[in-house]
C-alpha positions in Angstrom: -103.8 7.5 -149.2 -107.1 7.2 -147.4 -108.7 9.5 -149.9 -107.5 7.3 -152.7 -108.8 4.2 -151.0 -112.2 5.8 -150.4 -112.5 7.2 -153.9 -111.5 3.9 -155.5 -114.0 2.0 -153.3 -116.8 4.5 -154.2 -116.0 4.1 -157.9 -116.2 0.3 -157.7 -119.4 0.4 -155.7 -121.1 2.8 -158.0 -120.4 0.7 -161.1 -120.6 -2.8 -159.8 -123.2 -2.5 -157.1 -125.5 0.4 -158.0 -125.3 0.0 -161.8 -124.7 -3.8 -161.9 -127.5 -5.2 -159.8 -131.3 -5.0 -159.6 -130.8 -1.9 -157.6 -130.4 -0.1 -160.9 -133.7 -1.4 -162.1 -135.5 0.0 -159.0 -133.8 3.4 -159.4 -134.7 3.6 -163.1 -138.3 2.7 -162.2 -138.4 5.5 -159.7 -136.4 8.2 -161.5 -136.8 7.3 -165.2 -134.0 6.2 -167.5 -132.9 9.6 -168.5 -132.7 11.0 -165.0 -130.9 7.9 -163.8 -128.3 8.0 -166.6 -127.7 11.8 -166.0 -127.2 11.3 -162.2 -125.1 8.2 -162.8 -122.9 10.0 -165.3 -122.4 13.0 -163.0 -121.5 10.8 -160.1 -119.1 8.8 -162.2 -117.2 11.9 -163.4 -117.2 13.4 -159.9 -115.7 10.3 -158.3 -113.2 9.8 -161.1 -111.9 13.3 -160.6 -111.8 12.6 -156.9 -109.7 9.4 -157.6 -107.2 11.2 -159.8 -106.9 14.1 -157.4 -106.4 11.7 -154.5 -103.8 9.8 -156.6 -101.9 13.0 -157.2 -102.0 13.9 -153.5 -100.9 10.4 -152.5 -97.9 10.6 -154.8 -96.5 13.6 -152.9 -97.5 12.4 -149.5 -94.4 10.4 -148.8 -95.6 6.9 -147.7 -95.7 4.8 -150.8 -93.9 1.4 -150.6 -92.7 0.0 -153.9 -92.3 -3.8 -154.7 -91.2 -3.6 -158.3 -90.4 -1.1 -161.0 -89.9 -0.9 -164.7 -87.2 -3.0 -166.5 -86.2 -2.8 -170.1 -88.3 -5.9 -170.8 -91.4 -4.8 -169.0 -91.2 -1.3 -170.6 -91.2 -2.9 -174.1 -94.1 -5.3 -173.1 -96.0 -2.3 -171.7 -95.7 -0.4 -175.0 -97.1 -3.3 -176.9 -100.0 -3.7 -174.4 -100.7 0.0 -174.7 -101.0 -0.3 -178.4 -103.4 -3.2 -178.1 -105.4 -1.2 -175.5 -105.8 1.8 -177.8 -106.7 -0.4 -180.7 -109.6 -1.6 -178.6 -110.5 1.6 -176.8 -110.8 4.0 -179.7 -112.6 1.6 -182.1 -114.8 0.6 -179.2 -115.8 4.2 -178.6 -116.5 4.7 -182.3 -118.5 1.5 -182.7 -122.3 1.2 -182.5 -122.5 -1.2 -179.6 -125.6 -2.6 -177.8 -123.5 -2.9 -174.7 -122.8 0.8 -174.6 -124.8 3.4 -172.7 -127.8 4.6 -174.8 -127.1 2.2 -177.7 -129.3 -0.8 -176.9 -131.3 0.0 -180.0 -128.4 -1.5 -182.0 -129.7 -4.9 -180.9 -132.4 -4.5 -183.6 -129.8 -4.0 -186.4 -129.7 -6.7 -189.0 -126.1 -7.5 -188.0 -125.2 -5.9 -184.7 -121.9 -7.7 -184.5 -119.7 -5.7 -186.8 -116.2 -4.2 -186.8 -114.4 -4.4 -183.5 -117.4 -6.2 -181.9 -116.3 -9.3 -183.9 -113.3 -9.3 -181.6 -115.2 -8.8 -178.4 -118.5 -7.2 -177.5 -116.8 -5.1 -174.8 -113.8 -3.6 -176.7 -113.7 -0.3 -174.7 -113.7 -2.0 -171.3 -111.2 -4.7 -172.3 -109.0 -1.9 -173.6 -109.2 -0.1 -170.3 -108.4 -3.4 -168.5 -105.3 -4.0 -170.6 -104.3 -0.3 -170.2 -104.5 -0.7 -166.4 -102.7 -4.1 -166.4 -99.9 -2.6 -168.5 -99.4 0.2 -166.0 -99.3 -2.2 -163.1 -96.6 -4.1 -165.0 -94.2 -1.2 -164.6 -95.6 0.5 -161.5 -95.4 -1.7 -158.4 -96.0 1.0 -155.8 -98.9 0.9 -153.4 -100.9 3.9 -154.8 -100.5 2.6 -158.4 -101.8 -0.8 -157.3 -104.8 0.9 -155.8 -105.6 3.2 -158.7 -104.8 0.9 -161.7 -105.9 -2.2 -159.9 -109.3 -0.6 -159.2 -109.7 0.5 -162.8 -108.7 -3.0 -164.1 -111.2 -4.7 -161.8 -113.9 -2.3 -162.8 -113.2 -2.7 -166.5 -113.5 -6.5 -166.6 -116.0 -6.7 -163.8 -118.0 -4.0 -165.5 -118.1 -5.9 -168.7 -119.5 -9.0 -167.0 -122.0 -6.8 -165.1 -123.2 -5.3 -168.4 -123.8 -8.8 -169.8 -125.8 -9.7 -166.7 -127.8 -6.5 -166.8 -128.6 -6.7 -170.5 -129.5 -10.4 -170.1 -131.9 -9.5 -167.3 -133.6 -6.7 -169.3 -133.5 -8.0 -172.9 -133.6 -11.8 -172.4 -133.4 -13.8 -175.6 -132.6 -10.7 -177.7 -129.4 -10.2 -175.7 -128.7 -14.0 -175.7 -128.8 -13.9 -179.5 -126.2 -11.1 -179.5 -124.0 -13.0 -177.0 -124.2 -16.1 -179.2 -122.7 -14.2 -182.1 -120.0 -12.4 -180.1 -117.7 -13.2 -177.3 -116.8 -11.7 -173.9 -113.1 -12.7 -174.2 -111.3 -11.1 -177.1 -111.0 -13.3 -180.2 -113.0 -16.2 -178.6 -115.8 -16.0 -181.1 -113.4 -15.9 -184.0 -111.3 -18.9 -182.7 -114.5 -20.9 -182.1 -115.7 -20.2 -185.7 -118.7 -18.1 -184.6 -117.2 -14.9 -186.2 -114.7 -14.0 -188.8 -112.2 -11.1 -188.5 -112.9 -8.4 -191.0 -110.3 -5.7 -190.5 -111.8 -3.5 -193.2 -114.8 -2.9 -191.1 -112.7 -1.1 -188.5 -109.7 0.1 -190.4 -110.4 3.8 -190.0 -111.1 3.5 -186.2 -107.9 1.5 -185.8 -105.9 4.2 -187.6 -107.4 6.8 -185.3 -106.5 4.6 -182.3 -102.9 4.3 -183.6 -102.8 8.1 -183.9 -104.1 8.6 -180.4 -101.5 6.0 -179.1 -98.6 7.9 -180.7 -99.9 11.2 -179.4 -100.3 9.8 -175.9 -96.7 8.4 -175.9 -95.4 11.8 -177.0 -97.6 13.8 -174.6 -97.2 11.5 -171.6 -94.9 13.8 -169.7 -97.6 16.5 -169.9 -100.5 14.0 -169.2 -98.9 12.1 -166.3 -95.7 13.9 -165.4 -93.4 11.1 -166.4 -92.1 10.0 -169.9 -93.6 6.9 -171.5 -90.5 6.3 -173.6 -87.4 5.7 -171.5 
């Protein structure tokens, strides 16, 4: 349990403190952008592996109080949330996004807000946040609260951190991108600043649907428990 707490805390600190504050700017100035991103990526992967290993160890350790579990209703709700999550995560990964690592050059595109970015400028992170929330809906045990809660906080907090970081570095250029997009999904569309054009991300959405189905079927191999009751 202690290892899971430490790993989760380290993951949050790495992304919200090291990457999300002016400390990042000082590290980039000293190391260079490429070296910083390489070290940051290695640290992220290493800590994530630590988290998952610690989660597996905590599951078999014995002490794991549970406050709620799945019900027929919450299981159905979770399946819907997982579909929404994958329809954000996969198109988000496939999109050219100024908010993603190494893609800030997209700010110079004539129309940087395209496809899934019309829904939100942080589709991948919102998808991870919804994925984490869906798992918390049906997993009310302590170690799940630590793991999925940390990932959910990181996803939404990380999206806000990216906005602050890009605003600090790119100023009015990023402000223009923000004005044409939205942090909260569908907010720009509902306010009339954007229009939903499904054709722009139809193929990524189909890929996301395929990954969703494959994950449902393969969940016993991936996580050791069936996703379909």
